[in-house]
matplotlib code that plots the C-alpha trace (Angstrom):
import matplotlib.pyplot as plt

x = [9.1, 8.4, 5.1, 6.4, 7.6, 4.1, 2.5, 3.6, 0.9, -1.8, -5.3, -5.9, -4.5, -6.7, -7.6, -8.4, -10.3, -12.5, -14.1, -15.6, -19.0, -20.5, -20.6, -23.1, -23.6, -25.3, -24.5, -27.4, -27.8, -28.5, -29.1, -28.2, -25.2, -24.3, -21.2, -21.6, -18.4, -18.9, -16.1, -15.7, -13.7, -12.6, -15.3, -17.9, -17.2, -19.2, -20.2, -19.4, -22.5, -23.4, -24.7, -27.1, -25.0, -21.8, -22.7, -20.4, -19.6, -21.7, -20.4, -19.1, -17.6, -14.5, -11.4, -10.7, -7.6, -5.9, -3.5, -4.2, -3.3, -2.0, -1.7, 0.7, 3.6, 7.1, 9.0, 5.9, 5.4, 7.9, 8.2, 8.8, 5.3, 3.8, 5.7, 4.4, 0.8, 1.4, 2.6, -0.2, -3.1, -1.6, -1.9, 0.4, 0.5, 1.2, 2.5, 2.1, 3.4, 2.4, 4.2, 1.7, -2.0, -2.8, -1.6, -3.3, -6.6, -6.6, -5.9, -8.5, -11.2, -10.7, -11.8, -9.2, -6.9, -7.7, -6.5, -7.9, -6.2, -5.3, -3.6, -5.4, -4.4, -7.0, -7.7, -8.5, -11.0, -14.1, -13.2, -12.7, -15.9, -17.8, -16.3, -17.2, -13.6, -13.8, -16.2, -17.7, -16.1, -17.7, -16.4, -17.1, -13.8, -12.0, -11.8, -8.4, -9.8, -11.7, -9.3, -6.0, -6.3, -6.3, -10.0, -9.9, -8.7, -10.9, -13.7, -12.1, -13.8, -13.4, -15.0, -17.1, -17.6, -14.7, -17.2, -14.5, -11.0, -8.8, -5.7, -2.3, 0.3, 0.4, 2.9, 3.8, 5.2, 7.9, 11.5, 14.7, 18.2, 21.8, 23.5, 26.8, 25.4, 22.7, 23.8, 20.3, 18.1, 15.2, 12.9, 13.3, 12.3, 9.0, 8.0, 10.4, 9.2, 10.9, 14.3, 13.8, 14.0, 17.4, 20.0, 22.7, 21.3, 21.7, 22.4, 21.6, 17.8, 15.1, 11.4, 9.2, 8.1, 4.4, 1.8, -0.4, 2.4, 4.7, 2.2, 1.3, 4.8, 4.4, 1.3, 2.9, 5.7, 3.0, 1.4, -1.6, -2.5, -5.8, -4.4, -7.7, -9.2, -8.3, -8.5, -7.1, -5.0, -3.5, -2.7, -1.0, 1.0, 2.2, 3.1, 5.1, 6.9, 8.0, 9.1, 11.3, 13.2, 14.5, 17.0, 17.2, 18.5, 18.5, 15.7, 15.5, 12.4, 13.0, 11.3, 14.3, 15.9, 14.9, 15.5, 18.5, 20.1, 20.0, 21.8, 24.3, 25.1, 23.7, 21.2, 21.5, 17.8, 14.8, 11.0, 10.4, 7.9, 8.4, 8.6, 11.4, 13.4, 12.9, 14.7, 17.2, 20.1, 20.3, 21.2, 24.2, 27.5, 29.5, 31.4, 29.2, 27.5, 23.6, 23.5, 23.7, 20.2, 17.3, 13.6, 10.8, 7.1, 6.4, 2.9, 4.4, 7.5, 5.8, 2.1, 0.2, 2.7, 1.4, 2.1, 0.4, -0.5, -2.3, -2.6, -2.7, -5.2, -5.9, -9.0, -10.7, -11.3, -14.7, -14.7, -11.9, -11.7, -10.6, -12.7, -12.8, -9.0, -8.6, -10.5, -8.3, -5.2, -6.5, -7.2, -3.7, -2.0, -3.8, -2.3, 0.0, 3.0, 2.6, 2.1, 5.2, 7.3, 6.3, 7.1, 10.5, 11.2, 9.4, 9.7, 6.1, 4.3, 1.1, -1.7, -2.0, -2.4, 0.3, 3.0, 4.1, 5.6, 7.6, 9.5, 10.6, 13.8, 14.3, 14.2, 16.4, 13.7, 14.3, 17.6, 17.4, 18.0, 15.0, 12.5, 10.5, 9.5, 7.3, 3.6, 1.0, -2.8, -3.0, -0.9, -4.0, -5.6, -2.6, -1.9, -3.8, -5.1, -5.2, -8.7, -10.2, -10.6, -13.4, -12.4, -12.4, -10.3, -7.9, -7.4, -6.3, -3.7, -2.5, -2.3, -0.2, 2.1, 2.5, 3.6, 6.1, 7.6, 7.8, 9.5, 6.8]
y = [-11.3, -8.5, -6.7, -3.9, -6.3, -7.8, -4.5, -4.6, -7.2, -5.9, -4.8, -5.2, -8.6, -11.2, -13.1, -10.1, -8.6, -11.7, -10.5, -7.6, -8.8, -5.4, -2.0, -0.6, 1.6, 1.5, 0.1, -2.0, -5.7, -8.1, -11.8, -11.7, -13.8, -11.3, -9.3, -5.5, -3.5, -0.3, 2.1, 5.0, 8.2, 10.7, 13.1, 10.3, 7.8, 4.5, 1.7, -1.6, -3.8, -6.6, -9.9, -12.3, -15.3, -13.7, -12.7, -11.4, -13.6, -13.2, -11.3, -12.9, -16.0, -17.7, -17.8, -20.9, -23.0, -22.2, -22.3, -18.8, -18.8, -15.5, -14.9, -12.1, -10.8, -11.8, -9.4, -7.4, -8.3, -8.7, -12.4, -11.3, -9.8, -13.1, -14.9, -12.5, -13.1, -16.8, -16.5, -14.2, -16.2, -19.7, -20.5, -21.0, -18.7, -20.1, -17.5, -18.2, -15.8, -15.1, -13.9, -11.3, -10.3, -12.3, -15.5, -14.8, -14.0, -17.1, -19.3, -17.6, -17.9, -21.7, -22.2, -24.9, -22.9, -22.1, -18.8, -16.6, -13.1, -11.4, -8.0, -6.2, -2.8, -0.1, 0.0, -3.7, -3.9, -3.3, -6.3, -8.5, -7.5, -8.0, -11.4, -12.2, -13.1, -11.0, -11.4, -8.4, -7.5, -7.5, -4.4, -5.8, -7.6, -4.5, -1.9, -0.7, 0.5, 3.4, 3.9, 4.0, 4.6, 7.9, 8.8, 9.1, 5.5, 4.1, 5.2, 5.3, 6.5, 3.1, 1.2, 3.5, 2.1, -0.3, -3.0, -5.3, -3.9, -2.2, -0.2, -1.7, 0.8, 4.1, 5.2, 8.0, 7.5, 10.0, 10.4, 9.3, 10.3, 10.4, 13.8, 12.3, 11.3, 14.0, 17.6, 19.2, 19.9, 18.0, 19.0, 22.7, 22.1, 23.5, 20.0, 17.4, 14.6, 16.3, 15.2, 11.8, 13.5, 15.1, 13.5, 14.1, 11.0, 8.6, 5.1, 5.9, 6.5, 4.0, 3.8, 1.1, -1.8, -1.0, 0.1, 2.3, 4.1, 4.5, 5.6, 8.1, 9.5, 10.0, 12.0, 14.0, 15.1, 17.1, 18.4, 16.0, 15.1, 13.2, 9.8, 7.9, 8.5, 7.0, 10.0, 8.7, 11.9, 11.6, 8.0, 8.6, 11.6, 9.6, 6.6, 8.8, 10.5, 7.2, 5.8, 8.9, 7.9, 4.8, 6.7, 9.8, 8.3, 4.5, 4.2, 0.9, -0.5, -2.3, -3.1, -3.2, -0.1, 2.3, 0.4, -1.7, -0.6, 3.2, 2.8, 0.4, 3.1, 1.3, 4.1, 7.8, 8.6, 6.3, 6.3, 5.4, 4.4, 6.2, 2.9, 1.7, 4.8, 4.5, 1.2, 2.2, 3.2, -0.4, -1.4, 1.0, -0.9, -0.9, 2.3, 4.3, 7.5, 7.3, 11.1, 11.2, 9.8, 12.2, 11.8, 14.1, 13.7, 16.3, 17.4, 18.5, 20.1, 21.9, 22.7, 21.3, 18.6, 15.1, 12.2, 9.0, 8.5, 5.3, 2.5, -1.2, -3.1, -6.3, -8.3, -11.6, -14.0, -15.4, -19.0, -18.5, -21.5, -19.2, -16.0, -15.1, -15.5, -13.6, -10.6, -10.8, -10.7, -7.6, -5.9, -7.0, -5.4, -2.1, -2.1, 0.9, -1.0, -3.8, -1.5, 0.6, -2.6, -3.8, -0.4, -0.5, -3.6, -3.2, 0.6, 1.1, 3.5, 2.4, 5.0, 5.1, 8.2, 7.1, 7.3, 11.0, 11.8, 14.7, 12.5, 9.8, 11.6, 12.7, 9.1, 7.8, 5.7, 7.7, 9.5, 13.3, 13.5, 11.2, 12.9, 13.7, 10.1, 10.5, 10.8, 12.9, 12.7, 15.9, 14.2, 12.4, 15.8, 16.8, 13.8, 11.5, 8.2, 5.4, 4.1, 1.1, 1.6, 0.2, -2.8, -0.6, 2.1, -0.5, -1.9, 1.5, 1.8, -1.7, -1.1, 2.1, 0.2, -2.6, -0.1, 1.5, -1.9, -2.6, 0.8, 2.3]
z = [-2.5, 0.0, 0.2, -2.0, -4.7, -4.9, -5.9, -9.6, -10.2, -7.9, -8.8, -12.5, -13.0, -14.7, -11.6, -9.5, -12.4, -12.4, -9.2, -11.0, -12.0, -12.2, -10.6, -8.2, -5.2, -1.8, 1.5, 2.5, 3.0, 0.2, -0.3, -4.0, -5.1, -7.7, -6.9, -6.6, -6.7, -4.6, -5.3, -2.9, -3.2, -0.6, -2.0, -2.1, 0.6, 0.7, 3.0, 1.5, 1.1, 3.5, 2.3, 4.0, 3.0, 4.4, 8.0, 10.7, 13.8, 17.0, 20.0, 23.1, 21.6, 22.9, 20.7, 18.8, 19.7, 16.4, 14.8, 13.4, 9.7, 8.3, 4.6, 3.9, 1.8, 3.0, 5.3, 6.1, 9.7, 12.5, 13.5, 17.1, 17.1, 15.9, 18.7, 21.3, 20.0, 20.3, 23.9, 25.0, 23.5, 23.8, 20.2, 17.2, 14.2, 10.8, 8.3, 4.6, 2.0, -1.5, -4.6, -5.7, -5.4, -8.5, -7.0, -3.7, -5.3, -7.4, -4.4, -2.3, -4.9, -5.3, -1.7, -1.4, 0.9, 4.5, 5.9, 8.6, 8.1, 4.8, 4.1, 1.2, -0.2, 0.1, -3.7, -4.0, -1.2, -3.4, -5.5, -2.5, -0.9, -4.1, -4.5, -0.9, 0.0, 3.2, 6.0, 7.8, 11.1, 14.5, 16.2, 19.7, 19.3, 18.0, 20.8, 19.7, 16.3, 17.7, 20.7, 18.9, 15.2, 13.3, 13.0, 9.2, 8.8, 11.6, 9.3, 5.8, 2.6, 0.9, 3.7, 5.8, 9.3, 8.7, 7.8, 6.4, 7.2, 9.7, 8.7, 9.0, 7.6, 5.7, 3.1, 0.6, -2.9, -3.8, -4.9, -3.2, -4.2, -3.1, -2.7, -3.8, -7.1, -7.8, -7.8, -7.8, -4.8, -6.1, -3.3, -4.4, -8.0, -9.2, -10.2, -8.6, -10.8, -13.8, -12.2, -13.8, -17.3, -16.5, -18.9, -16.2, -14.4, -17.3, -16.0, -12.4, -12.5, -11.6, -11.4, -9.7, -11.9, -11.2, -13.7, -11.4, -9.5, -12.5, -15.2, -12.5, -12.6, -16.4, -15.6, -12.8, -15.2, -17.1, -14.0, -14.2, -10.6, -11.1, -11.4, -10.8, -14.2, -17.5, -19.8, -23.1, -23.7, -20.2, -20.7, -24.0, -22.7, -19.6, -21.8, -24.2, -21.3, -19.9, -23.3, -23.7, -20.6, -22.3, -24.4, -22.3, -19.1, -19.7, -17.1, -15.2, -13.6, -10.3, -7.0, -4.7, -6.2, -3.5, -0.3, -1.5, -4.7, -4.0, -0.6, -2.2, -4.8, -7.9, -8.3, -7.7, -7.9, -7.6, -7.3, -3.6, -1.0, 2.3, 4.2, 2.0, 2.8, 6.5, 6.2, 3.5, 5.9, 7.0, 3.5, 3.3, 3.0, 6.2, 6.5, 4.1, 5.3, 5.3, 5.5, 1.7, 1.4, 0.7, 0.2, -1.1, -1.4, -4.0, -2.7, 0.5, -1.0, -3.8, -3.5, -6.5, -7.4, -7.7, -5.4, -4.0, -0.4, 0.7, 3.2, 3.6, 5.7, 7.7, 7.1, 8.2, 5.3, 4.6, 5.6, 8.2, 10.5, 13.4, 13.0, 16.6, 17.0, 13.7, 15.2, 18.2, 16.0, 14.2, 17.5, 18.8, 15.8, 16.6, 20.1, 20.5, 21.8, 19.2, 16.3, 17.3, 17.7, 14.3, 12.7, 14.2, 12.2, 8.8, 8.4, 7.4, 9.7, 11.5, 11.6, 15.4, 17.6, 20.1, 17.5, 17.4, 14.0, 15.3, 17.7, 15.3, 14.5, 18.1, 19.4, 16.6, 14.8, 11.6, 10.6, 10.4, 6.7, 6.0, 8.2, 5.1, 4.9, 8.0, 7.5, 9.3, 8.9, 6.8, 4.1, 3.0, 2.2, 0.1, -2.1, -4.3, -3.0, -5.5, -6.0, -7.7, -11.4, -13.5, -15.7, -18.8, -17.1, -15.7, -19.2, -20.5, -17.8, -18.5, -22.2, -21.6, -19.3, -21.9, -24.5, -22.0, -21.3, -25.1, -25.6, -27.8]

ax = plt.figure().add_subplot(projection="3d")
ax.plot(x, y, z, "-o")
ax.set_aspect("equal")
plt.show()
């Protein structure tokens, strides 16, 4: 499975939920073994707590001899980049992939697996910090963080001071379609999300198989944009909206629909991550015209419309056998040339200052008709960022999703 395929079982699964021993706040140091989940928001950013029994490494240490062990989703890092790291640092890199975050969390919690670097999504970081699965970072080894990364993600709301993580990629969640199968200009609609409820697209409409992102679509349809609460009325309305799609358009829930099945012509309209659409033209059958592909992120097209914007991260695992080397790998991935090379392969944009969004079409990185899949920093002020839910709230989302999958 690719990184995107894994998201359907991300935060909220039983194993990940087991990390939630309680909720708290504050950013000081503690020697308590009790987990404290510190959930930040853009309006109320937080420093994740430090623990005396989980210290950062000292400065000035020599890197270990490796091998560096990376635990990641499949197809989410360019193997050429890993080979280059091996050559530069004279070590081997062992890449191990996981099926979903549930599986990864269970393995990491056992302490029986040994990895150095992990790739958490922004919204699961509070759980992983509370469970002491991540070790705090020593920024003396990370000069590229401050030098190269967008300031807002070098010091993010969910991990102020980047105590445990550095950013890896950023992405939008919007709508993709083919102009040869969809007659409407979806980007021009007052609420583009309503396009999924158009019976004209019966049999060619798809949504992601993911409870947070797709229940969110059900909320967006009614103009509800605060998708980080669990208002029972909102949950029920979103659930009913999605259930309606079963008969109305014969909706299908997929993971590869946007980047593979849409360019292949199986779908005409699909829920889509921006990074998937950057790569979608490469899935077009030989001889087909990629200019029929379109993408819209509703918050940018129509002010007030809902839409996710978020990022993934890199972190050093607590108990890593190669923590110094792991820090050097994080810093390496924040190097401008390395980050851009990796982006050219996986399609997911790194939040680095050297990558000029307005030139990505000009230099041929992104086709002109998909320039709407490009992110800029101000997008984080326009859209909604998924945040960690409390266990009770998460359960409401999961119950609504279960009813959608059951058809009512």
